[in-house]
Steps between C-alpha positions, in 0.01 A plus 500: 500500500331780688523297832860415421578872443336585832714238667815645349421847624438365850818301486718796400328697783573224748872497396552879520302534828683238704825687513703265283501756214707805533530834295664445169490256208355205696440174316158423653429170318856365549458534872238217485761250398798336658815449286703175472810585301633265235202262533215379281205256516516156327148573342440686176348855517147574381594843356814685401570869434816640335682829552357529852613608844461343847244763606307457171517124537370522863211716384410260220486214748275689733268615216479166326135385472531204261661284766613539864851629488692376801856564395718619208860485381714773346796440262727799581712499176208456260248697716243219452203455745344150546171466698412177695185366653709278723728580797779339687357252733223365280503133412773404253620864477863557580752794499819443308810708433482739201782754470374845392128408570329604816181343641233713670228357712215698659541644848140600586555402865708812546180706465381352832603536857538153664402435862588137608278305745211745461159473339269788395155340470338154517271551202655587160378610166687234305704191578756344266675169584851385436675813371808686602511833679627667176203362307259603773639852488443503131147379543421764754631778268315364185170430690216666318186387695584696812770736625760267653691678776696209634501130575557246768738215389496159677869397494426123560213464252621750231160654509442858377208688669424834328302771684376845451545581872775708664612512867288821532172335376547160665599613853866416462711184457501200724765242592475187279789256485625390157292766329650813361310817421602700188368855497507700177734789584293782620496853369466830695619539853513128584760445218763651744448241765594125547224277633649263759160330565327414826663656805581826688798673653617352834444734791818560706364642830331800330286575203683481170237699321510878456161541355179288477216568261156326488269443207733579210584270202826313456603732213427813717698345783799478268447859393495623864827319563672647191370845580580505874688807609534477875707184478660273237241232435675178403227238544134442565281230649149474350221330697200344326208420736117504512519788751694721253823561326806638686831651366795508735802699382851445637852642466636149553541202266500129605878504513494758777274295730626148437231409249125489490265294706204299378194501725208288416198737520248274342343471159347855510820688589834503324804729519741556209845659534632737223848659483596804287739432210819693548692691229736210429255216574286614206753333268414153640213245494394391849423136566418479872577189709733342241880464445761394257690231692875460504578778265587790726821687415519783754314569831434823689338529836261749667389673179153590367363335175551825312858528616549137396369576157748799471784263583391260230487777244843638599681157528808518283678165552216295337171562329236493778166374359304439819511494878334339790396708807467352847267701713601390859862620478482734197729276305563563130627222273611593152498250213587475129207260454125534463219252530519421126864416530454233761169358404282716717511659846456291812179557703595577863152458641445794744863547590549869467753509219424653164647483152553793271599471123636789296260608226658506151585850387273554209561850377719540188581866539287793617523852656624502859452826679539411872806611687598137568404158372618189313457329164626180358531310176165348385403173678758564784589298724485260212700532174381756252381386167655582146390782283440743779519877441416693816535874572480663845507878552592598857420865591583638847456851642693790336850560616544135614673210344419126496705238680473143364593188689518181299419233754531227227628544137545207263435539133663168401813462279632831371661523153739786427393830664187519736319719231547252225174408315594138550458530877207534730557849637379760744551856363499820710452834332454856620562851375691734746432879480672671209656171396449225236308192595705230681441125446677216679444126553505334841809282544479147638523479882405869530388618847430871488433783257416865566340721234582867423139614462166440647367315191651167385393259233571127545465256203519125524545296178524124480575312178348174369767257642499385860402673821635587842384593851499868412516784748327667786570866572426732791502876437451812713530873447762697685678828483807492273837454671800606298333699225562805268186713507458749212130582504403819687227465752603158609522319837720253678520341846684264712423130423157378599394851618259569673585167659833461686802477276698169507840478689832515321372684197694753286338710241598796262278731304656731241263790415595626153345821376517634136769752405447838657283362781545433867349244737258588783477201740242486777493238781134467579550229775813408685528234774840331543679383821601769744881501577601527861775749441237755387660525159466277194761232452579299189524191725122491553189543278541826310437693181767714331434758224778605256493802278612317200482157323754305731595482860815697424271809443443749781292343781189715577421309809460176687167430659351255755237479776150641456470837321216721366474562132801686360635609159835477330609677173785410272726756329520294178301235307622208723400393855598166657324354796635194684325294767650238730334277771704302748447123547295544821162668535302721261266793490228628257756670288445799280305634203609779260377685198705701256456752218733647231498880462678739268780703657418849596729811527664477846443868555130425526570325837549846654130565459415251760549440870629149537541286807762228464677236689879482442705187476875594498733327258865474600697651204432835339497558130256671263604460139321622197247235396374412153191291519520171299472127517710233648783566241558867620876559569422750771375407851158598601534739800725265696598570862228757582267582783157355424186669646199275454197735481240478787255781400489784258293811506467797265443857573196578722526152649360320192633172377780537254469374146698211355877523566799272515718493814820706491812337650734766641873472567623430854695768691860549369783751557727573199420152368627330815326281755327712781561236777844643634343846541193351676728305735707808582197706575371230735827480689504878554142495623574229749798699643288820536231309698764347734646853569156645578428206738834553692435879536145449630623241754767747626256778534255274695774390750609869553134593578487223761810619679369853511165391637678288774707808607181702523333239720800479727493881533136470620589234769403170318728200517583286181267217631203726545554648169486147342166425673344811362605401141372141539155612627456747220594235235262247654207723506544598137523131394175406694307787348587384144382139520166553682208431276226761446230245582490151666436322170764672297762233572271227359428632156661186360246218525784261573547663835141443589556125473786525753375762735553287808860384399788594718722560192300666235796535259572121492135406453448751220788344301341149532156623395644691204676187380168307518321769305738487195345334199651165383587631155732769646753222581536416126527862374856540607790275414 
């Protein structure tokens, strides 16, 4: 019993350490079994347990010590567990149909990484004849006489060869036809790499390695790759030899260099190639040098394995369960089948094509706190089981909301409303600020859902009858688009900020302060497209701020381009901000914060010196305003001149205290528009300037005639008089353009580049064009 308890602790440690388990309510023991729905064995069980669950039944089978439990069955309606010492495939043991009963066989082989046509050692600790790979995996896990870390399996002879060695302790793996090496999934740094066996990256005219280290262990080599900062390390080649150990780190994978090469160094030297597991590839088991033949449903070219994994996860037209990846051309082949669906994968020898199978999603609920991720119904991509009750709690950063994308959603036949207790259902609940909790059920064929808060609870419930494929959901945090913000001290931003906002996006934010308060809005970052006409246009990317709760309220301003931080104040409790991006191009966008402050006596503004920027509104009116909510019958300061505050100082140059911004009425004369008076004044001014010019011209001509008469009286002719005037003018012009020093004309470095040119002006234009940065061409439309 003590030894068996030690084994169980080691087994649970192995499951949680290999990356299959994720945060949340993870069924550790159920992950050791493979479900066959509506099936049962023809043999009688050796033990039965009532009022059980699938996880409890799995644990009982693993912990059973009276006999070797190799499979079990679970009756969903009666919740009855039946343990068997037999398994499908044994002599005279068959699987037959049994509606409402599911058969579970062990899947211990998933605790090992398979490497076809490779052998670890020639001398083993224990050899067992004529057993299956699954049984060999079980024997290795249950081995008590030594610490079994893997096994070599002879495919032709069905021979299981257990060993306590690892690639690190046995100088790597070697090529051996018809023998597959199964390595117990490593822990630590090596758990984040795939072992592709003997070989190294192909050299393409230059070294493919960025760093080479000598004399370090395999685990430390993996650590160096993961912690590299000067480059993004994606793979490593590790050399075992009598002269020493060598770790070669690279930013390339085999797909970048047309595969790996296998050089025969001799018995004393081997090289093993390891590739880092990407963010999406961690959801898959890797089976190198194998394929699922004839079951490919979609093909992509020139992609990486991690990108191929992402495409499989995001596939919407069918349930992608696996993919094959061809190294030479970077070809990705998606499939609905796995090896267990087609009787096993096909061994490709050393053809560089690898098979990847999606791991079952094990977690039934959990706390998800990352800004993006995915979750799925238990056992995805296979059908979920009856009697599931799973709760996920998704929490993203404050002021953001959660966007959900349902890549697949099928909860079987729905009776009455989606929230009916007779249905399998997915329930979404959250509590918006200052509101009652909101609960809704996801409708069939749903695609998207956006929360109102940064914390969302997702509950999945399945009944005792039937099953379905379930769901897979991607989620990500983003700034709310189209929201009413009522909590002071909040923030909002353009979609995806600080990343570039998407094209063709429209958003509205209604800032609603309590009664008797105003809104102080500050744009802390602002980077939109710059408009070529030097003024903002509603035809391009822009932000508009309204002093009210709708776009019929007075417009405070329209903003575009790049601006430093600036502040805007409302006159009432409402402020509306709208954002629009055009279909082409995008920029970083903007970020803003806001507070609500109680109104102060407007006379207090006279105590401060305020610098403001004025945006003129067309019509002039300044009615008496009573502050109130959206139902007020009186307009809120409509048609006024808004002056967004730039800076405020108090007496003695000190910063002023808190204050709301005062909006003053535009210029008016007896209640009429000032524009006719302005136009009249402008016409009179132009006429006065014309009269002055004519008078000055007449006086100048009169002076010339008097001077000519004086010259004639002194004996000069008209021609001589002209020469004297021309010479005087020329000498004055030459004096003005002469530089004070020889180098003064070449203060612009562009001129130095063209000093010997015959036409400096033309060459300067050319050089200036070359010196313009590329991004300038996209700043203007």
